[in-house]
Backbone as CSV, one residue per row, in Angstrom:
resi,resn,N_x,N_y,N_z,CA_x,CA_y,CA_z,C_x,C_y,C_z
1,MET,0.834,-1.173,0.011,-0.013,-0.003,0.002,0.893,1.243,-0.007
2,SER,0.519,2.225,-0.746,1.277,3.470,-0.799,1.267,4.184,0.541
3,ASP,2.157,5.130,0.666,2.241,5.946,1.874,0.917,6.658,2.121
4,PRO,0.307,6.483,3.314,-0.985,7.082,3.568,-0.970,8.576,3.847
5,VAL,0.245,9.153,3.935,0.332,10.582,4.238,-0.144,11.363,3.022
6,THR,-0.884,12.392,3.279,-1.408,13.223,2.178,-1.338,14.684,2.599
7,SER,-1.571,15.539,1.658,-1.589,16.955,1.951,-3.000,17.465,1.946
8,ALA,-3.181,18.704,2.390,-4.497,19.315,2.378,-4.954,19.605,0.933
9,TRP,-4.047,19.460,-0.008,-4.380,19.745,-1.410,-5.143,18.617,-2.073
10,GLY,-5.015,17.402,-1.523,-5.752,16.289,-2.102,-5.031,14.972,-1.948
11,LYS,-5.569,13.964,-2.581,-5.026,12.618,-2.474,-5.444,11.832,-3.702
12,VAL,-4.571,10.996,-4.200,-4.862,10.055,-5.284,-4.672,8.654,-4.719
13,VAL,-5.697,7.819,-4.850,-5.637,6.447,-4.347,-5.868,5.509,-5.521
14,GLN,-4.885,4.718,-5.877,-5.021,3.706,-6.928,-5.844,2.534,-6.394
15,PRO,-6.520,1.803,-7.283,-7.367,0.681,-6.802,-6.605,-0.291,-5.900
16,GLU,-5.355,-0.593,-6.255,-4.588,-1.545,-5.466,-4.134,-1.002,-4.114
17,ASP,-4.319,0.287,-3.904,-3.897,0.905,-2.642,-5.082,1.143,-1.683
18,ALA,-6.285,0.853,-2.120,-7.466,1.003,-1.255,-7.537,-0.154,-0.287
19,LEU,-8.188,0.045,0.857,-8.553,-1.075,1.712,-9.589,-1.872,0.958
20,SER,-9.523,-3.180,0.963,-10.446,-3.979,0.173,-10.938,-5.159,0.970
21,TYR,-12.258,-5.413,0.898,-12.885,-6.474,1.657,-13.874,-7.239,0.798
22,TRP,-13.778,-8.582,0.827,-14.841,-9.429,0.259,-16.060,-9.268,1.101
23,GLN,-17.227,-9.278,0.525,-18.459,-9.093,1.263,-19.265,-10.398,1.373
24,PRO,-19.932,-10.576,2.500,-20.734,-11.786,2.677,-22.022,-11.742,1.867
25,MET,-22.718,-12.860,1.825,-24.020,-12.933,1.182,-24.996,-11.999,1.920
26,PRO,-25.927,-11.384,1.303,-26.316,-11.521,-0.104,-25.620,-10.541,-1.031
27,SER,-24.685,-9.738,-0.518,-24.008,-8.751,-1.380,-22.901,-9.416,-2.221
28,ARG,-22.140,-10.287,-1.566,-21.019,-10.924,-2.199,-20.101,-9.863,-2.764
29,GLY,-19.420,-10.074,-3.847,-18.552,-9.073,-4.417,-17.554,-8.530,-3.419
30,TYR,-17.129,-7.273,-3.641,-16.155,-6.679,-2.735,-16.363,-5.166,-2.665
31,VAL,-15.693,-4.586,-1.665,-15.718,-3.141,-1.449,-14.295,-2.661,-1.349
32,ASN,-13.995,-1.555,-2.026,-12.725,-0.843,-1.846,-13.032,0.449,-1.086
33,VAL,-12.297,0.674,-0.014,-12.407,1.905,0.748,-11.174,2.749,0.379
34,ALA,-11.389,3.796,-0.397,-10.289,4.592,-0.897,-9.901,5.738,0.043
35,LEU,-10.911,6.420,0.565,-10.685,7.610,1.408,-11.427,7.463,2.726
36,TRP,-10.769,7.713,3.825,-11.368,7.698,5.149,-10.493,8.536,6.051
37,PRO,-10.966,8.903,7.219,-10.166,9.782,8.081,-8.782,9.259,8.401
38,GLY,-8.575,7.951,8.334,-7.262,7.390,8.619,-6.210,7.623,7.555
39,ASN,-6.604,7.967,6.322,-5.611,8.203,5.275,-5.727,9.583,4.622
40,THR,-6.548,10.449,5.223,-6.663,11.844,4.724,-6.689,12.777,5.920
41,PRO,-6.500,14.044,5.711,-6.631,14.998,6.817,-8.072,15.418,7.078
42,TYR,-9.037,14.737,6.450,-10.443,15.107,6.542,-11.201,14.083,7.371
43,ASP,-12.069,14.556,8.269,-12.813,13.647,9.109,-14.314,13.680,8.845
44,GLY,-14.733,14.264,7.733,-16.150,14.456,7.480,-16.794,13.411,6.550
45,PHE,-15.987,12.505,5.972,-16.563,11.537,5.024,-15.606,10.369,4.802
46,SER,-16.157,9.330,4.218,-15.336,8.239,3.646,-15.908,7.945,2.272
47,ALA,-15.117,7.329,1.420,-15.556,7.062,0.037,-14.877,5.853,-0.543
48,GLY,-15.555,5.217,-1.477,-14.978,4.043,-2.130,-15.895,3.495,-3.210
49,MET,-15.681,2.227,-3.544,-16.398,1.575,-4.618,-16.838,0.196,-4.132
50,GLN,-18.052,-0.197,-4.532,-18.554,-1.546,-4.250,-18.874,-2.233,-5.547
51,LEU,-18.473,-3.510,-5.671,-18.816,-4.330,-6.811,-19.890,-5.298,-6.325
52,LEU,-21.059,-5.255,-6.964,-22.210,-6.074,-6.599,-22.474,-7.005,-7.798
53,PRO,-22.191,-8.326,-7.649,-22.391,-9.229,-8.792,-23.869,-9.387,-9.184
54,PRO,-24.116,-9.908,-10.395,-25.518,-10.129,-10.844,-26.261,-11.000,-9.849
55,GLY,-27.528,-10.613,-9.593,-28.376,-11.388,-8.695,-28.146,-11.120,-7.216
56,CYS,-27.161,-10.299,-6.882,-26.867,-9.997,-5.470,-27.519,-8.687,-5.077
57,HIS,-27.589,-8.452,-3.779,-28.211,-7.212,-3.293,-27.652,-6.786,-1.966
58,VAL,-27.881,-5.536,-1.637,-27.555,-4.961,-0.329,-28.855,-5.005,0.470
59,ARG,-28.820,-5.671,1.602,-30.038,-5.817,2.419,-30.613,-4.474,2.860
60,GLU,-31.903,-4.469,3.200,-32.554,-3.268,3.672,-31.930,-2.855,5.008
61,HIS,-31.634,-1.558,5.100,-31.067,-0.977,6.298,-31.151,0.533,6.174
62,GLY,-30.766,1.219,7.197,-30.657,2.678,7.186,-29.549,3.084,8.154
63,HIS,-29.276,4.372,8.218,-28.189,4.862,9.081,-28.731,6.014,9.918
64,ARG,-28.628,5.870,11.231,-29.156,6.918,12.151,-28.350,8.198,12.099
65,GLN,-27.050,8.118,11.831,-26.195,9.295,11.916,-25.606,9.706,10.579
66,ASN,-25.868,8.991,9.507,-25.130,9.214,8.283,-26.048,9.381,7.083
67,HIS,-25.529,10.087,6.094,-26.130,10.167,4.747,-25.212,9.330,3.844
68,GLU,-25.813,8.772,2.804,-25.018,7.940,1.869,-25.363,8.370,0.461
69,LEU,-24.331,8.690,-0.300,-24.463,9.079,-1.692,-23.849,7.986,-2.524
70,ILE,-24.549,7.523,-3.540,-23.963,6.550,-4.455,-24.133,6.999,-5.886
71,PHE,-23.210,6.554,-6.730,-23.238,6.800,-8.163,-23.069,5.462,-8.845
72,ILE,-24.001,5.100,-9.702,-23.919,3.834,-10.424,-23.022,4.049,-11.645
73,ALA,-21.817,3.470,-11.603,-20.894,3.631,-12.717,-21.137,2.577,-13.787
74,GLU,-21.557,1.392,-13.390,-21.816,0.304,-14.329,-22.922,-0.557,-13.771
75,GLY,-23.681,-1.170,-14.659,-24.701,-2.111,-14.255,-26.100,-1.525,-14.219
76,GLU,-27.049,-2.398,-13.813,-28.411,-1.952,-13.726,-29.138,-2.748,-12.646
77,GLY,-30.211,-2.184,-12.157,-30.988,-2.829,-11.113,-32.025,-1.857,-10.575
78,TRP,-32.261,-1.933,-9.292,-33.195,-1.022,-8.677,-32.815,-0.792,-7.224
79,CYS,-33.314,0.331,-6.686,-33.182,0.608,-5.272,-34.555,0.948,-4.740
80,GLU,-34.694,0.806,-3.448,-35.923,1.222,-2.790,-35.524,2.051,-1.601
81,ILE,-36.180,3.195,-1.449,-35.953,4.084,-0.330,-37.276,4.291,0.372
82,GLU,-37.408,3.772,1.580,-38.625,3.900,2.369,-39.889,3.540,1.544
83,GLY,-39.797,2.426,0.820,-40.950,1.932,0.071,-41.081,2.463,-1.338
84,ARG,-40.293,3.439,-1.737,-40.354,3.959,-3.120,-39.251,3.282,-3.939
85,ARG,-39.658,2.653,-5.013,-38.728,1.913,-5.861,-38.354,2.736,-7.083
86,ASP,-37.070,2.766,-7.388,-36.563,3.461,-8.590,-35.557,2.568,-9.320
87,GLU,-35.613,2.642,-10.631,-34.655,1.892,-11.443,-33.269,2.531,-11.387
88,LEU,-32.239,1.705,-11.494,-30.852,2.169,-11.516,-30.209,1.748,-12.835
89,LYS,-29.416,2.640,-13.401,-28.624,2.339,-14.585,-27.347,3.149,-14.477
90,ALA,-26.388,2.846,-15.331,-25.124,3.582,-15.314,-25.413,5.065,-15.448
91,GLY,-24.812,5.868,-14.571,-24.988,7.314,-14.588,-25.983,7.806,-13.543
92,THR,-26.690,6.886,-12.866,-27.663,7.263,-11.843,-26.956,7.677,-10.557
93,THR,-27.432,8.759,-9.930,-26.962,9.191,-8.645,-28.104,9.047,-7.627
94,VAL,-27.783,8.524,-6.446,-28.811,8.291,-5.414,-28.312,8.812,-4.095
95,LEU,-29.177,9.489,-3.341,-28.871,9.949,-2.002,-29.796,9.208,-1.040
96,PHE,-29.228,8.509,-0.084,-29.970,7.902,0.996,-29.804,8.788,2.211
97,GLY,-30.851,9.462,2.620,-30.784,10.380,3.742,-30.731,9.637,5.081
98,ARG,-30.338,10.354,6.084,-30.285,9.844,7.434,-31.615,9.208,7.794
99,ASN,-31.601,8.040,8.401,-32.740,7.258,8.867,-33.576,6.613,7.772
100,ALA,-33.277,6.851,6.506,-34.054,6.271,5.402,-33.639,4.814,5.154
101,ARG,-34.583,3.929,5.292,-34.307,2.525,4.987,-34.179,2.393,3.471
102,HIS,-33.169,1.614,3.066,-32.940,1.462,1.634,-32.362,0.078,1.329
103,VAL,-32.497,-0.305,0.069,-32.002,-1.583,-0.442,-31.572,-1.345,-1.871
104,ILE,-30.587,-2.116,-2.331,-30.112,-2.051,-3.717,-30.033,-3.475,-4.284
105,HIS,-30.587,-3.660,-5.475,-30.560,-4.967,-6.156,-29.889,-4.839,-7.506
106,ASN,-28.998,-5.755,-7.819,-28.434,-5.856,-9.160,-29.243,-6.880,-9.914
107,THR,-30.068,-6.436,-10.866,-30.917,-7.318,-11.641,-30.338,-7.522,-13.055
108,GLY,-29.199,-6.953,-13.336,-28.586,-7.069,-14.636,-27.773,-8.360,-14.782
109,SER,-27.184,-8.533,-15.961,-26.405,-9.726,-16.264,-24.879,-9.486,-16.059
110,SER,-24.526,-8.296,-15.592,-23.118,-7.975,-15.349,-22.988,-7.334,-13.956
111,ASP,-21.748,-7.207,-13.538,-21.465,-6.604,-12.224,-21.992,-5.171,-12.187
112,MET,-22.502,-4.769,-11.031,-22.837,-3.371,-10.794,-21.688,-2.760,-9.991
113,ARG,-21.215,-1.627,-10.448,-20.163,-0.920,-9.733,-20.784,0.389,-9.213
114,LEU,-20.780,0.539,-7.920,-21.309,1.753,-7.324,-20.228,2.434,-6.509
115,TYR,-20.099,3.711,-6.739,-19.179,4.546,-5.990,-19.974,5.222,-4.875
116,TRP,-19.454,5.203,-3.660,-20.190,5.689,-2.524,-19.382,6.737,-1.766
117,VAL,-20.107,7.654,-1.199,-19.555,8.639,-0.246,-20.464,8.599,0.964
118,PHE,-19.877,8.456,2.142,-20.614,8.301,3.395,-20.182,9.436,4.316
119,PHE,-21.200,10.199,4.789,-20.829,11.339,5.639,-21.826,11.499,6.762
120,PRO,-21.310,11.671,8.011,-19.904,11.479,8.370,-19.449,10.057,8.106
121,PRO,-18.120,9.790,8.211,-17.594,8.489,7.869,-18.070,7.403,8.848
122,GLY,-17.753,6.166,8.500,-18.094,5.031,9.360,-18.408,3.778,8.575
123,LEU,-18.817,3.909,7.318,-19.150,2.746,6.509,-17.944,1.824,6.347
124,GLU,-16.763,2.412,6.320,-15.547,1.618,6.215,-15.395,0.640,7.395
125,ASP,-15.879,1.036,8.581,-15.821,0.145,9.727,-16.794,-1.035,9.577
126,TRP,-17.939,-0.785,8.977,-18.917,-1.840,8.691,-18.328,-2.881,7.764
127,PHE,-17.761,-2.425,6.627,-17.176,-3.337,5.663,-16.083,-4.187,6.275
128,ALA,-15.251,-3.569,7.099,-14.181,-4.336,7.756,-14.742,-5.342,8.767
129,ALA,-15.816,-4.968,9.473,-16.387,-5.843,10.513,-17.094,-7.077,9.927
130,ILE,-17.726,-6.934,8.779,-18.484,-8.071,8.227,-17.736,-8.776,7.079
131,GLY,-16.726,-8.131,6.497,-16.035,-8.681,5.361,-14.765,-9.438,5.723
132,ARG,-14.107,-9.870,4.658,-12.812,-10.561,4.776,-11.819,-9.810,3.913
133,PRO,-10.594,-9.626,4.409,-9.596,-8.877,3.626,-9.428,-9.468,2.235
134,ARG,-9.241,-8.583,1.256,-9.128,-8.965,-0.152,-7.844,-8.351,-0.712
135,SER,-7.160,-9.097,-1.551,-6.021,-8.602,-2.284,-6.433,-8.463,-3.740
136,PRO,-6.076,-7.334,-4.391,-6.460,-7.144,-5.779,-6.025,-8.316,-6.641
137,GLY,-6.924,-8.721,-7.531,-6.610,-9.792,-8.477,-6.880,-11.222,-7.995
138,GLU,-7.119,-11.372,-6.692,-7.381,-12.728,-6.229,-8.786,-13.167,-6.603
139,PRO,-8.989,-14.485,-6.812,-10.323,-14.945,-7.222,-11.317,-14.787,-6.085
140,MET,-12.591,-14.577,-6.472,-13.672,-14.419,-5.494,-13.799,-15.726,-4.684
141,PRO,-13.888,-15.598,-3.366,-14.055,-16.801,-2.549,-15.467,-17.379,-2.678
142,GLU,-15.612,-18.577,-2.177,-16.967,-19.160,-2.107,-17.828,-18.253,-1.257
143,PRO,-19.144,-18.215,-1.517,-20.042,-17.364,-0.718,-19.884,-17.685,0.767
144,PHE,-19.965,-16.643,1.587,-19.895,-16.829,3.034,-20.938,-15.969,3.705
145,ALA,-21.318,-16.404,4.909,-22.376,-15.741,5.685,-21.812,-14.527,6.439
146,ARG,-22.728,-13.653,6.816,-22.365,-12.525,7.675,-22.003,-13.094,9.050
147,PRO,-21.240,-12.337,9.859,-20.873,-12.819,11.198,-22.093,-13.090,12.078
148,ASP,-21.976,-14.013,13.001,-23.065,-14.332,13.911,-23.518,-13.128,14.707
149,ASN,-22.605,-12.205,14.994,-22.927,-11.036,15.831,-23.280,-9.806,14.989
150,VAL,-23.774,-10.007,13.770,-24.065,-8.896,12.875,-25.047,-7.899,13.499
151,GLY,-26.013,-8.403,14.262,-26.979,-7.503,14.924,-26.289,-6.567,15.907
152,ASP,-25.319,-7.089,16.644,-24.557,-6.258,17.580,-23.745,-5.192,16.819
153,ILE,-23.156,-5.613,15.722,-22.369,-4.670,14.908,-23.256,-3.562,14.380
154,GLN,-24.442,-3.922,13.863,-25.370,-2.927,13.334,-25.804,-1.965,14.450
155,ALA,-26.102,-2.495,15.634,-26.520,-1.629,16.734,-25.397,-0.686,17.130
156,GLN,-24.160,-1.176,17.212,-23.012,-0.353,17.574,-22.805,0.767,16.551
157,MET,-23.047,0.452,15.302,-22.850,1.453,14.220,-24.099,2.263,13.946
158,ARG,-25.091,2.110,14.778,-26.327,2.855,14.727,-27.070,2.739,13.404
159,PHE,-27.215,1.475,12.960,-28.008,1.210,11.786,-29.499,1.237,12.131
160,VAL,-30.308,1.642,11.188,-31.748,1.519,11.312,-32.073,0.117,10.826
161,PRO,-32.752,-0.708,11.618,-33.029,-2.080,11.200,-34.047,-2.137,10.088
162,PRO,-34.051,-3.254,9.337,-35.064,-3.442,8.318,-36.450,-3.433,8.961
163,ARG,-37.461,-3.097,8.165,-38.830,-3.180,8.644,-39.092,-4.596,9.197
164,GLY,-39.800,-4.674,10.288,-40.105,-5.955,10.870,-39.027,-6.461,11.830
165,GLU,-37.934,-5.726,11.952,-36.856,-6.120,12.898,-36.659,-5.019,13.929
166,GLY,-37.568,-4.886,14.853,-37.384,-3.966,15.949,-38.038,-2.622,15.784
167,GLU,-38.504,-2.265,14.593,-39.160,-1.001,14.407,-40.292,-1.153,13.405
168,THR,-41.292,-0.305,13.518,-42.367,-0.304,12.532,-42.441,1.090,11.942
169,ARG,-43.091,1.196,10.803,-43.258,2.496,10.184,-44.563,3.058,10.581
């Protein structure tokens, strides 16, 4: 990994220099965390890329303290925000506001690549807690489950649970 020191002028992070984690089912794929307070002088956000294979999805959840911005760079599918469903295609930008339950599905025949910005930061901690370290170029592992204590991790990170799990609308 390149030297994490950066200046206030900016930072360039190559894909092989990002923190990278394989993701459990049902997301599978992987996440690269390129920018976070640990490798920049900024503490207001984190950012990276997620690869979501065909047929996979990000489970319904929300964030009590954070907003999440995503940009669909490749692929197609749909997202739902608090019951409203919208189609996704390359070039689509989506904002998930604080406390808004949301889900993302890749319904296409190719990988979906989504670039995300999370503010304030913290999503990088989630990916590290539920994922497995990944080295660029290595083959995708067999599907694996989320950790047994995923509920505790979500509570610690102040996630809004899916409908039917502890809260009602």
